BAZA-319983 format. One record per residue (C-alpha): residue in one letter; x, z, y. Coordinates in pm, whole numbers, padded with zeros to 5 digits, always signed. Each point is the difference from the previous one (the first is absolute). Layout:
! residues N
AXZY...
This chain:
! residues 80
R+27406+07824+14435G-00118+00173-00311A-00075-00153-00337F-00332-00166-00080R-00222+00248-00185T-00327-00191-00017A-00122-00359+00030A-00150+00091+00339D+00349+00087+00131Y+00113-00349-00094T-00302-00191+00129D+00011+00182+00336L+00341-00158+00068I-00098-00358-00077T-00292-00038+00238V+00169-00297+00172Q-00054-00224-00302P-00275+00020-00259I+00100+00126-00344P+00080-00302-00221Q-00262-00067-00267S+00271+00013-00268I+00062+00369+00075T-00279+00228-00113L+00019+00367+00089P-00027+00119-00363A+00317-00205-00070I+00197+00202+00258D+00160+00319-00128F+00148+00279+00213T+00160+00215-00268S+00368+00036-00077D+00228+00145-00264W+00283+00036+00256F+00029+00293+00244I+00245+00137+00254V+00027+00378-00027R+00164+00199+00280G+00114+00360-00001R+00180+00230+00242L+00160+00338-00063R+00115+00218+00290M+00213+00312-00009A+00112+00143+00332D+00172-00288+00185R+00052-00215-00312M-00235-00268-00121L-00016-00210-00317E-00226-00305+00002E-00076-00218-00299R-00190-00326-00029S-00077-00143-00344L-00152-00326-00117V-00220+00099-00295H-00162-00226-00258R-00304+00106-00203N-00007-00151-00348A-00346-00158-00039N+00012+00038-00379T+00071+00374+00020P-00187+00143+00302A+00190+00332-00001K+00342-00170+00000F+00177-00045+00334E+00351-00130+00047A+00217+00035+00310V+00147-00347+00041Q+00209+00077+00308R+00090+00320+00188E+00148+00050+00342R+00119+00344+00114V+00124+00105+00342A+00141+00343+00083S+00037+00100+00363R+00030+00291+00242E-00212+00041+00308A+00192-00004+00325T-00003+00323+00197G-00063-00019+00373N+00308+00178+00139
């Protein structure tokens, strides 16, 4: 399941019960300052994959910080 991008995405999933009166759609926000960034580099039979958890500083919109990185290097198996 993907992330909610609009209020309609959210309300479509809760059709079993009515939306509580205490929750108004303008009070629901679907933005985030946290992102998962994935990259893959291939060269012949070798592969380097990286996944990073990135935080965007709300006070400085152009500032991003990698909070955590995970790298995996591997070789593709040959079918001999």
